[in-house]
Backbone as CSV, one residue per row, in Angstrom:
resi,resn,N_x,N_y,N_z,CA_x,CA_y,CA_z,C_x,C_y,C_z
1,UNK,105.273,6.414,87.876,104.569,6.244,86.619,104.450,7.600,85.921
2,UNK,104.673,7.603,84.619,104.614,8.832,83.824,103.158,9.192,83.537
3,UNK,102.823,10.453,83.747,101.482,10.930,83.422,101.517,11.513,82.013
4,UNK,100.851,10.853,81.097,100.801,11.325,79.713,99.683,12.331,79.530
5,UNK,99.893,13.241,78.615,98.906,14.253,78.279,98.390,13.943,76.877
6,UNK,97.150,13.467,76.781,96.546,13.095,75.489,96.061,14.338,74.745
7,UNK,96.503,14.491,73.508,96.051,15.589,72.665,95.353,14.994,71.446
8,UNK,94.043,15.074,71.427,93.259,14.585,70.295,93.322,15.639,69.186
9,UNK,93.740,15.208,68.004,93.858,16.122,66.862,92.633,15.885,65.973
10,UNK,91.689,16.804,66.042,90.439,16.676,65.301,90.592,17.111,63.850
11,UNK,89.532,16.922,63.084,89.546,17.291,61.666,89.904,18.760,61.487
12,UNK,90.860,19.000,60.604,91.282,20.364,60.305,92.217,20.975,61.327
13,UNK,92.640,20.175,62.321,93.514,20.699,63.371,94.962,20.266,63.157
14,UNK,95.847,21.058,63.715,97.271,20.733,63.764,97.727,21.011,65.194
15,UNK,98.450,20.033,65.777,98.937,20.203,67.148,100.381,19.739,67.230
16,UNK,101.105,20.370,68.149,102.502,20.044,68.391,102.633,19.637,69.851
17,UNK,103.483,18.647,70.091,103.686,18.177,71.453,105.156,17.910,71.736
18,UNK,105.442,17.712,73.027,106.791,17.387,73.488,106.665,16.638,74.807
19,UNK,107.788,16.181,75.327,107.870,15.523,76.625,106.898,14.346,76.731
20,UNK,105.836,14.491,77.498,104.913,13.373,77.758,103.571,13.546,77.058
21,UNK,103.575,14.229,75.924,102.352,14.390,75.144,102.150,13.191,74.226
22,UNK,100.893,12.819,74.043,100.486,11.811,73.070,99.567,12.497,72.075
23,UNK,99.959,12.533,70.818,99.130,13.109,69.759,98.369,11.980,69.089
24,UNK,97.061,12.155,68.910,96.243,11.081,68.347,95.194,11.628,67.399
25,UNK,94.964,10.893,66.292,93.903,11.243,65.350,93.281,9.962,64.810
26,UNK,91.987,10.024,64.577,91.258,8.936,63.927,90.916,9.423,62.530
27,UNK,91.357,8.659,61.527,91.289,9.089,60.130,90.465,8.127,59.285
28,UNK,89.712,8.692,58.338,89.033,7.913,57.310,89.646,8.325,55.982
29,UNK,88.939,9.163,55.247,89.494,9.687,53.995,90.458,10.843,54.259
30,UNK,90.439,11.368,55.471,91.397,12.416,55.847,92.809,11.830,55.878
31,UNK,93.798,12.695,55.739,95.189,12.277,55.798,95.816,12.842,57.062
32,UNK,96.556,11.991,57.743,97.334,12.412,58.900,98.784,12.593,58.482
33,UNK,99.330,13.758,58.791,100.739,14.027,58.524,101.413,14.204,59.880
34,UNK,102.306,13.277,60.195,103.021,13.323,61.463,104.469,13.715,61.262
35,UNK,104.977,14.566,62.144,106.387,14.966,62.138,106.995,14.547,63.472
36,UNK,108.134,13.872,63.416,108.906,13.548,64.619,110.289,14.157,64.427
37,UNK,110.618,15.094,65.287,111.887,15.807,65.208,112.658,15.514,66.489
38,UNK,113.441,14.442,66.445,114.135,13.943,67.635,115.131,14.951,68.194
39,UNK,115.896,15.616,67.335,116.908,16.569,67.812,116.292,17.695,68.645
40,UNK,115.113,18.134,68.265,114.450,19.236,68.973,113.515,18.730,70.066
41,UNK,113.241,17.426,70.086,112.337,16.872,71.097,110.884,17.255,70.891
42,UNK,110.514,17.507,69.648,109.131,17.914,69.352,108.521,16.998,68.299
43,UNK,107.198,16.883,68.382,106.422,16.119,67.406,105.223,16.955,67.000
44,UNK,104.686,16.674,65.828,103.498,17.376,65.367,102.600,16.445,64.588
45,UNK,101.315,16.767,64.566,100.347,15.965,63.816,99.287,16.886,63.231
46,UNK,99.032,16.697,61.938,97.983,17.444,61.236,96.938,16.451,60.751
47,UNK,95.671,16.812,60.868,94.536,15.984,60.446,93.855,16.728,59.292
48,UNK,94.255,16.371,58.067,93.865,17.120,56.867,92.581,16.580,56.247
49,UNK,91.643,17.470,56.062,90.320,17.143,55.551,90.249,17.125,54.028
50,UNK,90.897,18.094,53.392,90.819,18.276,51.941,92.212,18.514,51.358
51,UNK,92.380,18.243,50.059,93.722,18.355,49.470,94.264,19.774,49.349
52,UNK,93.533,20.666,48.702,94.083,21.989,48.427,93.036,23.082,48.616
53,UNK,93.469,24.173,49.201,92.592,25.323,49.364,92.384,25.985,48.005
54,UNK,91.163,26.468,47.716,90.911,27.131,46.438,91.708,28.434,46.284
55,UNK,92.013,29.074,47.407,92.865,30.267,47.411,93.885,30.077,48.530
56,UNK,95.035,30.735,48.452,96.051,30.562,49.494,95.497,30.864,50.891
57,UNK,95.905,30.039,51.853,95.453,30.184,53.238,96.656,30.579,54.088
58,UNK,96.564,31.710,54.757,97.690,32.212,55.547,97.626,31.761,57.008
59,UNK,96.429,31.457,57.521,96.311,31.109,58.933,96.754,29.666,59.188
60,UNK,97.128,29.395,60.431,97.553,28.063,60.830,96.356,27.123,60.861
61,UNK,96.569,25.892,60.459,95.508,24.899,60.494,95.830,23.736,59.585
62,UNK,94.871,22.827,59.473,95.080,21.633,58.649,93.823,21.249,57.889
63,UNK,92.946,22.208,57.653,91.766,21.874,56.844,92.220,21.346,55.476
64,UNK,93.267,21.958,54.948,93.825,21.579,53.649,95.257,21.085,53.831
65,UNK,95.656,20.121,53.008,97.017,19.600,53.061,98.019,20.722,52.800
66,UNK,97.741,21.582,51.804,98.704,22.640,51.485,98.762,23.729,52.565
67,UNK,97.862,23.694,53.514,97.902,24.567,54.683,98.633,23.865,55.831
68,UNK,98.476,22.552,55.928,98.991,21.779,57.060,100.510,21.699,57.102
69,UNK,101.134,21.469,55.954,102.591,21.298,55.940,103.300,22.557,56.454
70,UNK,103.004,23.753,55.906,103.666,24.944,56.460,103.253,25.237,57.909
71,UNK,102.028,24.873,58.283,101.586,25.095,59.667,102.396,24.234,60.641
72,UNK,102.594,22.971,60.302,103.404,22.091,61.157,104.820,22.640,61.310
73,UNK,105.424,23.020,60.196,106.797,23.532,60.239,106.893,24.805,61.083
74,UNK,105.921,25.683,60.950,105.935,26.941,61.713,105.741,26.675,63.210
75,UNK,104.755,25.840,63.553,104.489,25.551,64.961,105.647,24.810,65.633
76,UNK,106.362,23.998,64.850,107.503,23.265,65.402,108.781,24.102,65.375
77,UNK,108.704,25.292,64.775,109.830,26.215,64.653,111.005,25.587,63.907
78,UNK,110.669,24.844,62.850,111.694,24.193,62.029,112.078,25.096,60.865
79,UNK,113.360,25.138,60.608,113.887,25.888,59.464,114.308,24.884,58.394
80,UNK,114.526,25.364,57.199,114.852,24.480,56.083,116.055,23.576,56.379
81,UNK,117.030,24.089,57.093,118.213,23.277,57.416,117.887,22.147,58.409
82,UNK,116.731,22.221,59.063,116.300,21.175,59.999,115.550,20.035,59.303
83,UNK,115.072,20.251,58.099,114.205,19.279,57.421,114.782,17.867,57.348
84,UNK,116.091,17.694,57.097,116.608,16.317,57.047,116.475,15.564,58.376
85,UNK,116.326,16.289,59.484,116.205,15.665,60.803,114.763,15.341,61.189
86,UNK,113.811,15.718,60.357,112.393,15.499,60.668,111.905,14.232,59.974
87,UNK,111.415,13.310,60.788,110.843,12.057,60.278,109.366,12.324,59.975
88,UNK,108.947,12.027,58.746,107.574,12.298,58.324,106.816,10.973,58.193
89,UNK,105.633,10.942,58.779,104.756,9.774,58.705,103.465,10.207,58.033
90,UNK,103.030,9.442,57.036,101.773,9.710,56.327,100.834,8.527,56.502
91,UNK,99.595,8.807,56.835,98.616,7.736,56.935,97.217,8.281,56.675
92,UNK,96.282,7.378,56.442,94.893,7.758,56.166,94.596,7.695,54.684
93,UNK,93.685,8.541,54.248,93.338,8.616,52.832,92.570,7.407,52.319
94,UNK,91.784,6.787,53.184,91.026,5.604,52.774,89.839,5.973,51.891
95,UNK,89.398,5.027,51.112,88.188,5.182,50.299,87.025,4.673,51.159
96,UNK,86.304,5.584,51.767,85.285,5.218,52.742,83.921,4.930,52.119
97,UNK,83.697,5.372,50.885,82.416,5.136,50.221,82.552,3.998,49.214
98,UNK,81.507,3.205,49.083,81.508,2.147,48.075,81.160,2.752,46.721
99,UNK,81.979,2.458,45.711,81.765,2.910,44.326,81.499,4.411,44.203
100,UNK,82.389,5.253,44.719,82.163,6.695,44.614,82.448,7.209,43.206
101,UNK,81.827,8.314,42.875,82.160,8.970,41.611,83.530,9.622,41.794
102,UNK,84.198,9.975,40.710,85.518,10.620,40.832,85.504,11.879,41.700
103,UNK,84.383,12.566,41.760,84.292,13.774,42.583,84.404,13.480,44.069
104,UNK,84.087,12.252,44.474,84.079,11.911,45.896,85.242,11.002,46.291
105,UNK,86.286,10.988,45.511,87.474,10.197,45.842,88.457,11.055,46.631
106,UNK,87.965,11.586,47.738,88.727,12.531,48.556,89.989,11.880,49.109
107,UNK,89.895,10.628,49.517,91.055,9.948,50.084,92.235,9.946,49.124
108,UNK,91.988,9.576,47.864,93.060,9.550,46.862,93.623,10.944,46.617
109,UNK,92.749,11.931,46.555,93.191,13.313,46.325,94.030,13.829,47.501
110,UNK,93.629,13.480,48.722,94.389,13.875,49.908,95.778,13.241,49.905
111,UNK,95.850,11.964,49.531,97.139,11.254,49.477,98.068,11.915,48.476
112,UNK,97.558,12.186,47.290,98.370,12.804,46.238,98.853,14.188,46.671
113,UNK,97.981,14.964,47.295,98.361,16.314,47.747,99.431,16.239,48.834
114,UNK,99.305,15.299,49.755,100.292,15.171,50.830,101.670,14.864,50.259
115,UNK,101.731,13.918,49.343,103.017,13.573,48.726,103.587,14.774,47.961
116,UNK,102.719,15.470,47.231,103.140,16.624,46.425,103.728,17.729,47.300
117,UNK,103.022,18.126,48.350,103.461,19.256,49.160,104.656,18.917,50.030
118,UNK,104.770,17.675,50.471,105.952,17.284,51.233,107.183,17.275,50.330
119,UNK,107.023,16.765,49.118,108.131,16.747,48.149,108.548,18.169,47.788
120,UNK,107.564,19.040,47.524,107.872,20.443,47.177,108.630,21.142,48.299
121,UNK,108.315,20.772,49.524,108.961,21.397,50.674,110.355,20.824,50.913
122,UNK,110.615,19.637,50.379,111.915,19.000,50.569,111.964,18.043,51.740
123,UNK,110.804,17.681,52.267,110.736,16.727,53.377,110.629,15.308,52.824
124,UNK,111.312,14.379,53.470,111.300,12.981,53.054,110.344,12.185,53.936
125,UNK,109.490,11.383,53.303,108.543,10.546,54.045,109.265,9.282,54.507
126,UNK,109.275,9.058,55.817,109.932,7.887,56.395,109.004,6.678,56.403
127,UNK,107.693,6.907,56.585,106.727,5.812,56.618,105.431,6.294,55.992
128,UNK,104.852,5.441,55.139,103.638,5.800,54.413,102.672,4.614,54.443
129,UNK,101.464,4.848,54.945,100.400,3.839,54.983,99.118,4.551,54.562
130,UNK,98.899,4.605,53.246,97.792,5.379,52.684,96.838,4.499,51.888
131,UNK,95.606,4.995,51.737,94.622,4.344,50.872,93.893,3.205,51.560
132,UNK,93.455,2.262,50.750,92.703,1.131,51.287,91.245,1.484,51.520
133,UNK,90.574,0.623,52.244,89.141,0.803,52.474,88.755,0.895,53.942
134,UNK,89.741,1.018,54.822,89.394,1.144,56.242,90.128,2.326,56.864
135,UNK,89.538,2.834,57.925,90.117,3.963,58.637,91.344,3.546,59.430
136,UNK,91.982,4.528,60.013,93.174,4.279,60.813,93.206,5.222,62.010
137,UNK,93.919,4.771,63.023,94.211,5.638,64.168,95.729,5.780,64.233
138,UNK,96.193,7.021,64.313,97.620,7.275,64.478,97.855,7.831,65.872
139,UNK,98.912,7.345,66.502,99.302,7.794,67.834,100.786,8.105,67.791
140,UNK,101.147,9.327,68.160,102.553,9.721,68.234,102.886,9.972,69.697
141,UNK,103.865,9.224,70.193,104.323,9.338,71.573,105.535,10.274,71.580
142,UNK,105.336,11.477,72.090,106.400,12.479,72.070,107.507,12.162,73.066
143,UNK,107.212,11.365,74.092,108.225,11.027,75.096,109.334,10.176,74.495
144,UNK,108.965,9.149,73.755,109.999,8.297,73.163,110.131,8.487,71.653
145,UNK,109.430,9.503,71.122,109.556,9.867,69.709,109.221,8.682,68.793
146,UNK,108.100,8.019,69.101,107.673,6.870,68.300,106.237,7.087,67.841
147,UNK,105.771,6.191,66.975,104.404,6.281,66.480,103.853,4.887,66.269
148,UNK,102.527,4.797,66.254,101.859,3.545,65.888,100.632,3.899,65.060
149,UNK,100.328,3.015,64.128,99.160,3.182,63.267,98.361,1.892,63.360
150,UNK,97.071,2.029,63.663,96.183,0.884,63.809,95.043,1.011,62.825
151,UNK,94.766,-0.066,62.083,93.612,-0.059,61.176,92.330,-0.172,61.976
152,UNK,91.306,0.527,61.515,89.977,0.448,62.115,89.094,-0.268,61.108
153,UNK,88.789,-1.501,61.405,88.008,-2.307,60.474,86.552,-1.909,60.519
154,UNK,85.882,-1.898,59.357,84.451,-1.542,59.331,83.629,-2.599,60.064
155,UNK,82.561,-2.135,60.700,81.672,-3.064,61.391,80.803,-3.787,60.379
156,UNK,80.580,-5.056,60.643,79.691,-5.838,59.756,78.318,-5.925,60.395
157,UNK,77.327,-5.753,59.576,75.940,-5.823,60.081,75.371,-7.193,59.866
């Protein structure tokens, strides 16, 4: 039996895995950006909290979408010529508040930023499950280079 190594990707974190790693994040209005690079045998997952940093961010991380995309590429050691081989999965960005003001529509802003920065970088999104009103859990299995996304339905009182 294969012993898997679970890597929980928390808010603002970016993690890379290979072999028998399982990358997992639970998302609400945050956006999950997953990379599966079969040729290199590596996968990555970023759990992005906010769309854009007010000033450029040089350190690795995923607090902001515009920080997460270059962080994933750097940690996975991908070069521009590798981008066509990277499968990109986008999920999350739900509207978690009822009737929010435009200032609190973080989910929509995160979705738009993710699409913008991936397009600017030249990466193609293979699967996109964004928006809605419920959270999601993303799981990337680095052993077989697959992913699953499960909706988390709100509890009824």
